[in-house]
LUMMAR-700013 format. One record per atom (N, C-alpha, C, O): x, y, z; residue in three letters. Coordinates in steps of 0.001 Angstrom, whole numbers, plus 524288, in hexadecimal, padded with zeros to 5 digits. Layout:
XYZala;...
***
This chain:
C9900CD1F813789arg;C9534CD1E813D3Farg;C923BCD6EC13B9Aarg;C926FCDAC6138BBarg;C8E71CD39E14065ile;C8A50CD8C71415Aile;C8B60CDBD514545ile;C899ACE04D1454Dile;C8FB9CD93B14AEFphe;C922DCDE2A14F20phe;C9811CDC3214DB2phe;C9AA0CD82614D3Dphe;C986DCE09014D62pro;C9F0ECE09714A30pro;CA307CE2BC15166pro;CA2F0CE68A15456pro;CA624CDD1515127gly;CA970CDD5A154EFgly;CA770CD9E915801gly;CAAEDCD96A15B47gly;CA290CD5D8159BEmet;CA0EECD32C15BB3met;CA48BCCD7A15960met;CA61ECCC0B15511met;CA4C1CCB6515EB8pro;CA90ECC63215F3Dpro;CA410CC27115B21pro;C9F57CC31215A7Bpro;CA882CBDF5158B9pro;CA398CBA811566Fpro;CA2D6CB6D7158F7pro;CA02ECB372156D7pro;CA4DCCB5BA15EE9tyr;CA1ACCB1BB162B8tyr;C9AE6CB2FA164D0tyr;C97B7CAFCF16686tyr;C9A32CB9F1163B5val;C96CDCBD4316666val;C9329CBAE6162A8val;C8F60CB8D6164C9val;C934CCBA9915CE7tyr;C9071CB76C15772tyr;C8E62CB056159D1tyr;C8A4BCAE3315875tyr;C9185CAE8115CA0leu;C9182CA9E915B24leu;C8D2CCA8C4161F7leu;C89B3CA57916263leu;C8F07CACC21667Cleu;C8C22CAB9D16955leu;C8713CAC84168C8leu;C8477CA9AB16BA5leu;C84F4CAF021668Aval;C7FC7CB2D216393val;C7CA0CAE0C16261val;C7884CAC8F16462val;C802FCAB7415DBAtyr;C7CDBCA80A15BD3tyr;C7D7FCA17C15EC1tyr;C7BAAC9D6C15CF4tyr;C7FA6CA1EB1621Fgly;C807DC9CF416828gly;C7BACC9E7D169D6gly;C7857C9B1616928gly;C79F2CA2F416C0Cala;C76D4CA47116E3Fala;C6F2BCA46B16C61ala;C6B03CA3E616EBEala;C70F4CA553166D3leu;C6AF2CA4411649Bleu;C6B1CC9E55163D8leu;C66FAC9BE0163ACleu;C6E11C9CD01638Dile;C6DF0C9708162C9ile;C6AC3C94F716658ile;C6681C92D5165ADile;C6D6DC95D716AB5val;C6D22C941416F4Eval;C671CC964C17123val;C63B7C932117264val;C6690C997517128leu;C6036C9D5B171FEleu;C5B82C98B316DE8leu;C57BBC965C16FC0leu;C5CACC989A16A50ser;C5952C957D1651Bser;C5907C908816740ser;C54F3C8DFE1670Fser;C5D6AC8EC116980ala;C5ADCC86A616A6Cala;C594FC878B170F3ala;C588EC837E1736Eala;C58DDC8C1817381val;C5496C8D0E178AAval;C508BC8C641779Fval;C4D5CC894C17978val;C4FF1C914E17242cys;C4A19C92911705Ccys;C475FC8CE116EE3cys;C4369C8B2D17105cys;C4A62C8A3E16AB5val;C4772C84E7169A1val;C4559C822D16DCCval;C40C2C811916EBEval;C4A85C80EA170E2ala;C48E8C7D6F17697ala;C433CC7EA317922ala;C3F7CC7BA917995ala;C43C3C83D617AA1leu;C404CC859B17CDBleu;C399FC84A617A1Eleu;C359CC82EB17C1Fleu;C3B30C874C17315arg;C3789C851C17126arg;C3358C7ECF1713Earg;C2EB0C7DF117214arg;C385CC7B4016FCCglu;C35ABC752B16F9Bglu;C33ADC747E17592glu;C2FC3C71BA175F4glu;C355BC76331797Eval;C3351C75E517EC5val;C2E22C778B17E24val;C2A79C751718011val;C2D7BC7C6217B06gln;C2941C7EB517E73gln;C2598C7CD717A2Fgln;C2108C7E3B17ACBgln;C2682C7A5317680phe;C225EC77D91715Fphe;C225EC721C172F6phe;C1F4EC6EF9170FFphe;C2601C70C7176B2ala;C2469C6B6D176FFala;C211FC6A8817CB2ala;C1E75C668E17D1Fala;C214CC6D1317F9Bleu;C1D35C6EE21845Eleu;C17D6C6F0518481leu;C1422C6D1E186E9leu;C195FC73A017F15gly;C1324C769C17E5Agly;C0EBDC732117ACDgly;C09F4C739917A9Egly;C12CDC6EEE177ABser;C1080C6AE317640ser;C0ECFC66C317619ser;C0B97C646D17365ser;C129AC657B17B09ala;C1061C604C17DE3ala;C0C5BC6115183DAala;C0B84C5D3918699ala;C0A76C65B118516arg;C0738C66751894Barg;BFFE6C663B1835Barg;BFBEBC63D418494arg;C0058C68DF17E97pro;BFA93C683017D92pro;BFB26C628017C9Apro;BF825C5FFB17F63pro;BFE87C5F321790Amet;BFCE2C5B1B1783Emet;BFB42C56C417AEAmet;BF858C534817957met;BFE02C575F18060trp;BFE86C54DD184C2trp;BF797C56D0186F5trp;BF50CC52C01875Atrp;BF4F2C5A9B18810thr;BEF30C5B85188ECthr;BECCAC59C31829Bthr;BE944C56A318397thr;BED09C5A3117E8Fleu;BE9FBC58C917C50leu;BE838C52E61796Fleu;BE4E3C517517648leu;BEDBCC4FCD17D5Dhis;BED73C4AAF17C2Chis;BE9A5C489C18196his;BE6E9C44A9181CBhis;BEA8FC4CFA18617glu;BE922C4A5418B82glu;BE2D5C496418A09glu;BDFECC459418A61glu;BE22EC4EC618838asn;BD9C3C504618752asn;BD87DC4BEA1835Casn;BD469C498E18454asn;BDB28C4A6017F19ala;BD897C46B417BDAala;BD8DBC416817E83ala;BD520C3E5F17E66ala;BDD77C4052180FCleu;BDCCBC3A8B18385leu;BD88DC3B111879Eleu;BD5ADC3744186FCleu;BD6CBC3E0018B8Carg;BD202C403218F7Earg;BCE6FC3D3118D15arg;BCC2DC391618E2Carg;BCE68C4269186DAhis;BC945C41A0184FBhis;BC713C3D1B18356his;BC275C3C101842Ehis;BCAD8C398918068val;BC98BC359B17FE1val;BC8DDC2FE018313val;BC63AC2BE818271val;BCC78C319B18697ile;BCBD5C2DF418C53ile;BC718C2E9418DD0ile;BC545C2AB719005ile;BC37EC334018D45ala;BBF0AC31EE1908Eala;BBA54C337418B29ala;BB636C356D18CABala;BBABDC32DA18713ala;BB774C334118399ala;BB36EC2EDB183F3ala;BB5E4C2AC11846Fala;BAC8AC2DA8183E6pro;BAB4CC29BF183FBpro;BACC8C267B18191pro;BB09CC270E17EB7pro;BA92FC205218220met;BAA65C1D3017D74met;BA755C1E6617848met;BA9A7C1D0E1744Amet;BA4C6C1FA0177F1ser;BA211C21C71731Bser;BA529C262D16E97ser;BA3B3C265F16A03ser;BAA0AC29E9170E9tyr;BAE3BC2A6A16F39tyr;BB137C27C816BE9tyr;BB3A8C28F2167EFtyr;BB053C22B416F26phe;BB556C1E4A16BECphe;BB3E1C1B0C1671Cphe;BB66DC194A1636Ephe;BACF4C1AD816907asp;BAA4AC184816453asp;BA919C1BC815F7Fasp;BA7B9C19C015B5Casp;BA9DFC236516044thr;BA841C238315B46thr;BAEBFC25141573Ethr;BAF33C253315275thr;BB335C262215BB5thr;BB820C270415B78thr;BBC13C233615992thr;BBD70C1FBA15C97thr;BBE3AC237F1548Dpro;BC230C1EB61526Bpro;BC66BC1ED815679pro;BC84FC22A7158B7pro;BC736C1B2E156CEser;BCC8CC1A4715B94ser;BD2B2C1C0C157A5ser;BD70EC1CBD1598Eser;BD149C1C6A15213gly;BD69FC1EF814F96gly;BD4DFC236C15172gly;BD73FC246115584gly;BD226C265115089arg;BD3D2C2C6B15169arg;BD4DCC2DA415712arg;BD80FC311E157F7arg;BD258C2AFE15B6Dile;BD5A8C2BE016039ile;BDC26C2B1216062ile;BDFAFC2E2A16165ile;BDC24C266C15F2Aile;BE2EDC256F15D5File;BE494C295F15CAAile;BE7ABC2BC715F74ile;BE1E5C2B2815707asn;BE5BCC2DFB15322asn;BE73FC32CE156C9asn;BEBE6C3399157B5asn;BE30DC365215911arg;BE2A7C39DB15D80arg;BE60DC3AF11617Barg;BE618C3F4F1637Darg;BE958C370016314phe;BEBFDC35441676Ephe;BF224C318716498phe;BF572C2F3816737phe;BF212C31BC16250thr;BF736C308915D8Bthr;BF726C3437159A4thr;BF64DC387515BBEthr;BF79CC34AD15537gly;BF8B2C38B71529Agly;BF7B6C3F8F1533Egly;BFA70C43771529Dgly;BF3BCC3EC115468asp;BF2CAC449415701asp;BF497C469915B25asp;BF508C4B6215B02asp;BF5A9C44C815E6Cile;BF8EEC441E16269ile;BFEFEC470D16035ile;C0124C4B5A16047ile;C004CC3FC315DA9gln;C068BC434415BD4gln;C066BC464B15910gln;C0AA1C4891158A1gln;C01F7C485415589asp;C0377C4CC6153C6asp;C04D3C541915742asp;C07B9C57D81566Basp;BFFF0C525F15BD8leu;C0015C575C15F8Aleu;C054FC56B716236leu;C0737C5AF11637Aleu;C08B8C51BB163A7asp;C0D4FC51EC16601asp;C12CBC541B163FBasp;C1663C56B4165D7asp;C11ADC51E115F87phe;C16D3C52C915C34phe;C1740C55A615790phe;C1B26C585A156C3phe;C1317C554C153EEleu;C10F4C563D14F01leu;C111DC5E3815078leu;C1401C619314E99leu;C0D1FC5EA21540Fleu;C0C26C63AD15419leu;C113CC66B71574Dleu;C1305C6A63154C3leu;C122DC665C1592Fpro;C161BC696E15D68pro;C1BF5C692C15AB8pro;C1FD8C6BDD15B97pro;C1B43C65A7157BDleu;C2076C674E1548Dleu;C2044C69EF14FA0leu;C2450C6C0114E10leu;C1B50C6A3E14C58met;C1BB2C6CDE148F1met;C1ABCC710F14A20met;C1D04C74081471Dmet;C178EC740014E37phe;C178FC78E215140phe;C1AD2C7AD315271phe;C1B04C7FA115244phe;C1F00C77B715444asn;C2288C79A615567asn;C2770C7B1B15151asn;C2A49C7EF815198asn;C2796C773914DBEgln;C29D1C795714861gln;C28D9C7E4114660gln;C2C77C80C414472gln;C22EBC8093146A2his;C2113C828B144C0his;C2286C880F14578his;C2446C8B3D14252his;C20FCC889714C11val;C2423C8DA714D5Fval;C295DC8E9A14D94val;C2B05C931914DFBval;C2CAAC8A3414D4Dasn;C32FAC8B7D14B26asn;C3330C8C78146B5asn;C35FBC903314588asn;C30EFC8A2A14341met;C30EAC8B5513EBAmet;C2E2CC924613E66met;C3113C951F13BD4met;C2B50C93E513FA8ser;C292BC98C513E98ser;C2E9EC9BA814080ser;C31EAC9D9C13D97ser;C2EB7C9B72145B1phe;C3366CA0F514678phe;C3816CA1011434Ephe;C3AA5CA4F814260phe;C3971C9AFB1412Cval;C3E1CC9B5813E15val;C3DA4C9E9B1386Cval;C4110CA0641358Dval;C373EC9E9E13803leu;C33EBCA1E6132ECleu;C350DCA718132F2leu;C360ECA9A512EFFleu;C34E8CA8E1137B8val;C3375CAE4A139C8val;C39D0CAFB213AF3val;C3A41CB42413CB9val;C3C99CAE2413A9Dala;C4229CAF6413CCBala;C43DACB04713574ala;C44A8CB49513377ala;C4403CAC0B13313ser;C4682CABC312F5Eser;C4289CB1BB12B5Bser;C451CCB4C7128ACser;C3D27CB23812BB9val;C3C41CB64F129E6val;C3D5BCBB4912A1Fval;C3D86CBDFA12623val;C3E58CBD5912F59ile;C40D0CBF6813165ile;C470DCC20C1302Cile;C4915CC65D130BFile;C488DCBD5A12E60thr;C4F0BCBBF812C52thr;C4E0BCBDB012730thr;C519BCC094125BDthr;C4AA1CBD12123DAval;C49D0CBDAB11D89val;C477ECC49811E37val;C49F4CC80E11BF7val;C453ACC53411FC0leu;C4367CCBB7120E9leu;C47FECCFA51215Bleu;C487ECD3DE11F1Cleu;C4AF5CCD6E12484ile;C4EB7CD18C12615ile;C523ACD15512270ile;C5460CD58912187ile;C53F9CCCA011F36ala;C5778CCC081194Dala;C5472CCF61115BAala;C556DCD39311398ala;C4FADCCBA8115B2ala;C4DABCCE3110FC9ala;C46BCCD04E11064ala;C42BFCCDE910F2Eala;C477BCD64911302pro;C3FF0CD773113DDpro;C3DCDCD5CA11099pro;C3A4FCD2C8111F8pro;C3E3FCD65710C88trp;C3BCCCD67D10658trp;C3865CD0761064Atrp;C3414CCFD010445trp;C3B49CCCC1108CCphe;C39CDCC5AA1083Fphe;C34F8CC6B910C65phe;C32BBCC29110D52phe;C32DECCAD310EFBval;C2E2FCCA05112E9val;C2901CC8A510FA1val;C253CCC6431116Dval;C2977CCA7F10AADleu;C2500CC919107AAleu;C2377CC2A510519leu;C1F4DCC04710586leu;C27EDCC11D102A7val;C2A1ECBC6D10247val;C2824CB7E4107BEval;C2672CB364107AFval;C291FCBAED10B3Bval;C2868CB6981116Bval;C21B8CB7CB11111val;C1EB7CB50310E8Bval;C20FECB9F211279val;C1AA6CBB36112B8val;C17B5CBA5011074val;C132DCBB39111C7val;C1934CB7AF10B21ile;C161ACB50810555ile;C1670CAFDA1074Cile;C12DECACC51083Aile;C1CDFCAF29107FAval;C1BE1CA8431071Dval;C1B88CA5B610C0Aval;C1B40CA0E910BFEval;C1B7CCA8EC111CCtyr;C1798CA6E21144Etyr;C1214CA6AA1150Atyr;C0FC3CA31C1174Etyr;C103FCAA4A11332gly;C0BCECA9E0112ADgly;C078DCA6AE10F22gly;C02BECA6A010F1Bgly;C0B37CA43910C59leu;C0C68CA1971083Dleu;C0C67C9A5510C50leu;C09C3C965010C51leu;C1034C9C1410E92tyr;C1075C97AA11009tyr;C0C49C961311512tyr;C0C59C91E11176Ctyr;C096FC999A115DBleu;C06D4C98EF11B07leu;C007CC96291197Eleu;BFDC1C92E011BB2leu;BFFCAC99E4113CDleu;BFC9EC9891111B2leu;BF9F2C921F10FC6leu;BF600C8F7710F16leu;BFF81C925F10FA7phe;BFE1BC8AB810CE5phe;BFE95C87F11114Aphe;BFD38C835511125phe;C0070C89F4115B3ala;C0257C857E118FBala;BFAF5C85CA11BD7ala;BF894C819D11BB4ala;BF804C8AB311E2Carg;BF22BC89E111D2Carg;BEEC6C865911A41arg;BEBB1C82ED11BA3arg;BF056C884E1156Btyr;BED26C8572112FAtyr;BED8EC7EAF111F0tyr;BEA1CC7BB611062tyr;BF409C7D5A113ABtyr;BF32CC780411419tyr;BF46DC755711A06tyr;BF74BC718811AA4tyr;BF1E0C77F111DE7ala;BF320C774712448ala;BEC98C75B0123EDala;BEB37C71D21266Eala;BE89FC789D120DFlys;BE31CC75D3121E3lys;BE282C70001216Elys;BE1A6C6C3312440lys;BE395C716A11B56ser;BE3C9C6B5611933ser;BE5EEC66BD11B5Aser;BE3D3C627211BDCser;BEB98C688A11CE4ser;BF0B5C64511207Aser;BEC02C62821241Fser;BEA46C5E061240Fser;BEA0EC66B112774leu;BE7B8C65CD12D13leu;BE30BC616D12DD7leu;BE23BC5E4813164leu;BDFB9C62C512801glu;BDB34C5EC512762glu;BDD35C5839124DDglu;BDAD3C541312560glu;BE10EC58F9122CBleu;BE3C4C5529121A9leu;BE51FC4FD41256Fleu;BE4D8C4B0812541leu;BE73BC554F129F0arg;BEA4CC528B12FF1arg;BE672C4EE9130A1arg;BE790C4A4013039arg;BDFD3C50FE1321Darg;BDC98C514D133E8arg;BDB1BC4AA01316Darg;BDACBC469913408arg;BDA77C4B3E12C38leu;BD8C0C479D12A26leu;BDD6DC426D12ADAleu;BDBE1C3E1812973leu;BE1A0C42C112C72phe;BE589C3F9412B18phe;BE4ADC3C5713216phe;BE509C3799132CAphe;BE391C403E1364Cala;BE1EEC3EC013A96ala;BDD65C3BE713B47ala;BDD2DC382D13E4Fala;BD7E6C3E2B13756ile;BD33FC39E81383Bile;BD474C3394135BFile;BD329C2F3313741ile;BD766C35711317Cthr;BD7D7C301A12E4Dthr;BDC50C2B351308Ethr;BDD69C26D112EEDthr;BDE0FC2E47134DAlys;BE295C2A55137CAlys;BE15CC276F13BC3lys;BE3F0C244413E4Clys;BDA33C29D413C41ser;BD83BC2757143CDser;BD68CC226313FBEser;BD936C1E7314075ser;BD23DC21F013B47pro;BD0B0C1CB013A9Bpro;BD6ACC170A13882pro;BD6B0C123D138C4pro;BD95CC19A413748val;BDFB2C16D7135A4val;BE17EC148513C05val;BE52AC116D13BBDval;BE01FC153613FEEleu;BE151C157914455leu;BDD5EC0FE31490Fleu;BDE56C0C3414BFEleu;BD869C1332146A2ser;BD3B6C100D14AA2ser;BD36DC0ABD14642ser;BD276C067914840ser;BD404C0AE91420Bhis;BD456C04D213F2Chis;BD928C0332140C4his;BD7F5BFEC113F5Ehis;BDD32C02AF14246phe;BE1A6C011C14213phe;BDF65BFF6E14810phe;BDDCDBFAF7148DCphe;BDF6EC02BB14B6Agln;BDCB0C006F15017gln;BDA85BFD22151F6gln;BDC1DBF9CB15509gln;BD4A9BFE1814F63glu;BCFDABFA0014E2Dglu;BD36ABF45B14AEBglu;BD342BEFFE14CEFglu;BD5A2BF51B14727thr;BD823BEFCB14470thr;BDBAABEC82149D5thr;BDB3CBE7B914A0Ethr;BDEFCBEF4E14DEAleu;BE12DBECE615187leu;BDEACBEA64154A8leu;BDF9DBE623156B1leu;BD953BEEC215555gln;BD65DBEB1015988gln;BD443BE4B91580Cgln;BD4D1BE08E15A62gln;BD178BE63D152C7gly;BCFFBBE1DB15101gly;BD35BBDDD614D77gly;BD189BDAEA14A1Bgly;BD86BBDE4A14EE0leu;BDAD9BDC4714990leu;BD93BBD61514B92leu;BDAE7BD362147F6leu;BD71CBD2E714F09gly;BD58ABCE851500Agly;BD0DBBCC0E14C61gly;BD13ABC8471496Dgly;BCD3FBCE9E14D34ser;BC9ABBCF9814A2Bser;BCB30BD05014408ser;BCC2DBCC35141BCser;BCB6FBD412141B2ile;BCDC9BD38D13D5Aile;BD0BFBD08313ABAile;BCFEABD04A135FFile;BD4E6BCD6B13CECarg;BD7C6BC81B13B4Aarg;BD498BC51213AE0arg;BD572BC22913724arg;BCED7BC3A913E57ala;BCBCFBBFE713F5Eala;BC98CBBF0E13A5Fala;BC964BBBAB136F7ala;BC7EFBC34913B44tyr;BC3A0BC4CC133B0tyr;BC6E8BC61112EB8tyr;BC4B3BC79712ABAtyr;BCA4DBC5AA12EE3ala;BCFC2BC60B12ABFala;BCE82BCBA11287Cala;BCF5EBCC21123C7ala;BCCA4BCFD012B17gln;BCBCFBD4E71293Fgln;BD1A5BD7C5129D5gln;BD181BDB8212CDBgln;BD5C3BD6ED127F5gln;BDB0ABD88E12A0Fgln;BDA9CBDC6512313gln;BDB7DBE117123A0gln;BD9C5BDB2B11EF2arg;BDA2FBDEDE11A91arg;BD5FDBE1C311940arg;BD5EFBE4A811569arg;BD0F4BE0F411D69arg;BCDE5BE6C811DA3arg;BCF8DBEA64120A8arg;BD025BEEF511F46arg;BD067BE8B9124DFphe;BD3F9BED89128AEphe;BD76DBEEC3127D2phe;BD8E4BF29512A59phe;BDC1DBEBF9122C3tyr;BE006BEF5A12080tyr;BDEA5BF15811F42tyr;BE011BF5B8120A8tyr;BD9CFBF13211AC8gly;BD8F3BF55611632gly;BD602BFB6111776gly;BD676BFF2B11489gly;BD29BBFB5511D03glu;BD133BFDBC11F4Cglu;BD4F2C00C1121EFglu;BD3BAC055C1229Bglu;BD9B6BFF22123CBphe;BDD70C033212606phe;BE0EFC048012299phe;BE3CCC07FE12440phe;BE242C028711CC0met;BE4C0C055611A27met;BE142C0A38118D6met;BE266C0EB711A1Bmet;BDC86C08A7115EBglu;BDA15C0EEC1143Aglu;BD830C12CD11894glu;BD6F8C174011738glu;BD7E6C117F11D49arg;BDA0BC161412151arg;BDE38C1751120DCarg;BDED5C1C1412122arg;BE2DCC143E12007leu;BE53CC190612180leu;BE807C1AD811CBFleu;BEC14C1D5B11D65leu;BE60EC19B611728asp;BE5F8C1B801132Fasp;BE48CC224011399asp;BE76BC2602112B7asp;BDFA1C221011517val;BDD24C270E1157Dval;BDE12C287711954val;BDACFC2BE311A34val;BE1DFC27EC11E38asn;BE48CC2B5A12187asn;BEAC0C2ED411E92asn;BEC30C336A11E74asn;BED04C29A811C87ser;BF127C2BB41187Cser;BF020C304411327ser;BF368C32CF110B9ser;BEC6EC3025112C7ala;BEB6AC329B10CB8ala;BEAA7C389A110B1ala;BEB2FC3CB010E36ala;BE9BEC38FA11530thr;BE760C3D84117B9thr;BED3DC4050118C6thr;BEE80C44E1117F4thr;BF0FAC3B2711B48tyr;BF713C3DC611BBEtyr;BFA79C3E40117A4tyr;BFE9BC404B118FFtyr;BFA2AC3CD1111FBphe;BFAF8C3CD810DB2phe;BF88BC415710BDBphe;BFA77C427210796phe;BF545C445910D20ala;BF2E6C48E510A0Aala;BF4CFC4D2A10D5Fala;BF5F6C516910B6Eala;BF540C4C20112FDglu;BF62AC4FAD11644glu;BFDB5C4FBE114DAglu;C001AC53BC1160Fglu;C003DC4BD7112BCarg;C0552C4ED5111B9arg;C0613C520710C7Carg;C07E2C567510C00arg;C0447C4EC4108CEile;C0248C53631049Eile;C0109C57F9105CCile;C03A7C5B2D10358ile;BFE41C59A310868gly;BFC1CC5E6F10A17gly;C0127C617210B00gly;C020FC65D31093Bgly;C0445C5EA610DEAphe;C08A2C60AC110F2phe;C0CE6C621110D21phe;C0F9AC660B10D36phe;C0D22C5CD01089Cglu;C11DCC5FD61055Bglu;C103CC647E10196glu;C138BC67E0100C0glu;C0B88C64DE0FF58trp;C07C3C698A0FCD8trp;C0AD9C6CE410155trp;C0F7AC6DEE10089trp;C0916C6E1B104ACmet;C0BA0C72C9108B6met;C118AC738710715met;C13A0C76FD10479met;C13C3C6EAC109BCarg;C1921C6F511078Earg;C1ABBC71F81034Earg;C1D60C75F1103E4arg;C1993C706F0FF1Aphe;C1A0FC705C0F9DDphe;C1AAEC76E90F904phe;C1EA0C79280F76Ephe;C1530C79850FAAAarg;C1594C7DF90FBF9arg;C18A2C81D10FE40arg;C19E7C86170FC74arg;C199BC7FF110226cys;C1D84C82671051Ecys;C2351C83001030Fcys;C2689C869210326cys;C2339C7D47100EBasn;C2903C7DBF0FBEEasn;C282BC83080F9AAasn;C2A9FC86F70FAF3asn;C241DC82C10F5D5gln;C247BC85C70F066gln;C24CBC8C490F361gln;C2762C8FC20F14Bgln;C2288C8CF20F729leu;C21D7C93670FA40leu;C2849C93090FB73leu;C2A44C97380FA25leu;C2B55C902D0FD10ser;C3045C919A0FFDEser;C3441C92ED0FB29ser;C364FC973E0FAA1ser;C352DC8DFC0F752ala;C357BC8FD40F136ala;C354BC95CA0EEF9ala;C38ADC99320EEABala;C3106C95A70EDD3leu;C2ECCC9C6E0EDBBleu;C30AFCA0EE0F07Dleu;C3133CA5630EEC2leu;C31F3C9EBD0F656met;C3448CA4850FA2Emet;C38D1CA4600F7B8met;C3A6CCA8660F5A2met;C3CB9C9E1C0F76Eile;C422EC9F610F78Dile;C4405CA2000F280ile;C4757CA5780F230ile;C418BC9FF60EEE5gly;C41B3CA1A80E8FAgly;C3FAFCA7180E768gly;C3FE6CA8DC0E2F1gly;C3DAFCA98E0EBA5gly;C3A23CAED10EA7Cgly;C3F00CB2950EE45gly;C3FF3CB73B0ED7Bgly;C41CACAEEA0F2BAala;C4556CB1F50F4EAala;C4AD8CB2E50F128ala;C4D7CCB6D80F06Eala;C4B23CAF970EFEEser;C51F7CAEE90EDD6ser;C5134CB2420E954ser;C551FCB4F90E8B2ser;C4D17CB3460E55Fleu;C4BBFCB7B30E147leu;C4CF2CBB090E242leu;C50EDCBCF70E060leu;C494DCBDE40E695ser;C48F4CC1550E7AFser;C4EB0CC3B30EAABser;C50A1CC80B0E9F7ser;C5000CC0D50ED00leu;C5735CC0AF0EE9Dleu;C59F6CC2B40E9DAleu;C5C3CCC6E80E955leu;C595DCBF250E6AEile;C5C92CC1840E126ile;C5B96CC63F0DF69ile;C5F02CC9710DE51ile;C5502CC7450DEE8ala;C5487CCB900DC44ala;C5673CCFAA0DE52ala;C57C6CD3630DB95ala;C56F0CCFA80E3BFleu;C5A13CD51D0E83Eleu;C5F80CD2F80E90Bleu;C611ACD44B0ED61leu;C6167CD1620E795arg;C6668CD02D0E6CFarg;C69C7CD5720E946arg;C6CEDCD5BC0ECE6arg;C6786CD9A90E568asp;C6C9DCDD790E653asp;C698BCE0410EAE5asp;C6C6ACE3B90EC96asp;C647ACE01E0EDCBile;C653CCE4630F0ABile;C63A5CE14D0F7E4ile;C6245CE3B50FBD1ile;C6496CDB470F735ile;C6334CD9B10FC21ile;C68BDCD7D50FC5Bile;C6A7ACD5C80F85Eile;C6C44CD8531012Aasp;C712ECD5B410439asp;C71BCCCE9110212asp;C6E2CCCB5D1027Dasp;C7565CCDD81008Bpro;C74BECC83A1002Cpro;C763FCC5481048Apro;C763CCC081103FCpro;C7746CC6BE107E7ala;C768CCC52210D85ala;C70C0CC23E110DEala;C6F21CBE21112C2ala;C6F27CC86F10FC7leu;C6A24CC7E01116Cleu;C65B4CC65510DDFleu;C6143CC5CE10FA3leu;C66EACC58810874ala;C6410CC14C103D0ala;C6491CBBF9106DFala;C60F2CB8FB107E4ala;C6A08CBB5810833gly;C6A40CB45D108A1gly;C67BACB48510CEAgly;C6428CB15D10C49gly;C674BCB6CC1121Dleu;C6419CB832116AFleu;C6059CB754114F8leu;C5E8ECB4371182Bleu;C5C6CCB7F5110E2ala;C582FCB8EC10FACala;C54F8CB3E310D0Aala;C50B8CB20010E46ala;C58BFCB26B108D3leu;C570DCAD5E107C2leu;C5869CA8E210CAAleu;C5491CA61F10D85leu;C5B6DCA80E10ED9ser;C5BF7CA3671125Cser;C5848CA35F11568ser;C55C6C9F5811630ser;C5738CA7DD117BFgln;C5332CA95C11BA0gln;C4CA9CA880119CCgln;C490ACA80811CEDgln;C4C25CA86B1134Eala;C461DCA6EF10FE4ala;C470BCA23611047ala;C43E4C9F95112C9ala;C4B15C9FF310E36val;C4B81C99B210D66val;C48FEC96611149Fval;C456DC933211528val;C4BC4C98421180Bleu;C4950C96F211CD5leu;C4437C986C11E70leu;C4210C96C81226Aleu;C41F2C9C3411A9Dphe;C3C8EC9E9811E05phe;C3997C997911A6Fphe;C35B6C971911BFDphe;C3BE7C989E11638val;C38A1C94E211375val;C35FEC907F115D3val;C3166C8F2611641val;C3C28C8DF6117CCval;C3C6AC876711A12val;C3874C891D11DFAval;C3421C870511DC2val;C39A6C8DBF1229Eval;C3793C8DC41263Cval;C316FC8E4A1267Cval;C2E4DC8BFD12950val;C30C4C91891232Aser;C2AECC9355121DEser;C283DC8CE511E26ser;C23C9C8B4011EE7ser;C2AE2C8B2311B9Bser;C299EC865711AC9ser;C26C6C818C11EF8ser;C229BC7F2611EDCser;C2AABC819C12204gln;C2B04C7DC512786gln;C2626C7ED212BC9gln;C2302C7BEC12DFDgln;C2739C84E612BD0ala;C21D5C872312FACala;C1BFAC85B112D75ala;C180AC845412FDBala;C1CCCC866D12880thr;C177DC859A127F6thr;C1521C7E8D12686thr;C1074C7D91125FAthr;C196DC7A6912621glu;C185FC765312738glu;C1700C75E212DE3glu;C139DC735713029glu;C19EAC786A12F4Fphe;C19C8C766113659phe;C1470C7A4F13763phe;C1184C790F13AFEphe;C1364C7E4D134B7tyr;C0F9CC7F2013626tyr;C0942C7B0A13440tyr;C05C8C79C613752tyr;C0972C7A1D12FD9ile;C0607C775712D6Bile;C049CC721413100ile;C0063C711113310ile;C0A37C6E8D13121gln;C09A9C6A1513451gln;C080AC6D3913B4Bgln;C053AC69F713D70gln;C0891C705B13DC8ser;C0700C6FD21447Eser;C00A9C718214249ser;BFD71C6E851443Eser;BFEE2C747213FB1thr;BF86DC752913C98thr;BF674C707F13C31thr;BF1CFC702213D65thr;BF923C6BD313A81val;BF6C7C670313922val;BF5CAC633213CD9val;BF291C5FA313D1Dval;BFA38C652714068ala;BFB34C5F6514613ala;BF6E8C64A81496Dala;BF601C638714E04ala;BF50CC689714803met;BF079C69BE14D80met;BEC45C67AB14AA3met;BE82CC69FC14BA1met;BEBDDC6458147A2ala;BE652C6129146C6ala;BE50DC5CF414A2Bala;BE0C1C5AF314AF7ala;BEAA1C5B9C14C96cys;BE9E3C57C414FFDcys;BE74EC58BC1567Ecys;BE65FC5559159C6cys;BE6A1C5E53156DEval;BE59EC617315AA4val;BDF67C615415C6Eval;BDDDFC642416005val;
***
């Protein structure tokens, strides 16, 4: 025991108080994120709707209807759900990451060099990938508008299309636009898997290096501290990978703003 003579129930009370405090902090965080994200999303939606309603007829003559529909469906959905969720998870993982780093540094101060190098590589890969992913997301949104426009126009002129037996031509045009849109989404997913593969490589490198270092210093480091450092190193790797992914998703979702 750290405090000799302390009754066991005191430790249980301390753990219970920490659990209750953690639950209260999580609840406050969720409420704050919900209120903080609802207000700006509502403002953006109202401003966009007001400007579209007040736009002159020349705007609707030059702007495809699919682009307007895409703005009020896919983009608003990303703003309402994807962006707050990813930003919330990124903040959560960042705090867990800081806690794991502090624990590792207390158990094995020499590990700070590995942490700095590995996390620096995480950020380097994330920034390199975020630029291409952001452009691919924009291309996906741009190529999605013709699909929605064509589908809407097809429904409006369905009687004329059937009267002139042009179903096959309109079906082919729709599939061509859908293929272009699917190609941009496929490229975005391939880029995400590229990033995940690099993160997994860094994770394996860090865990392997930590294990070999602890084995080499087995006569110097206390076994309990070595086990703690290794477990926290594994947690650091997992949390770093997730925090990097959430950071990228948050950056890409900002393309809708």
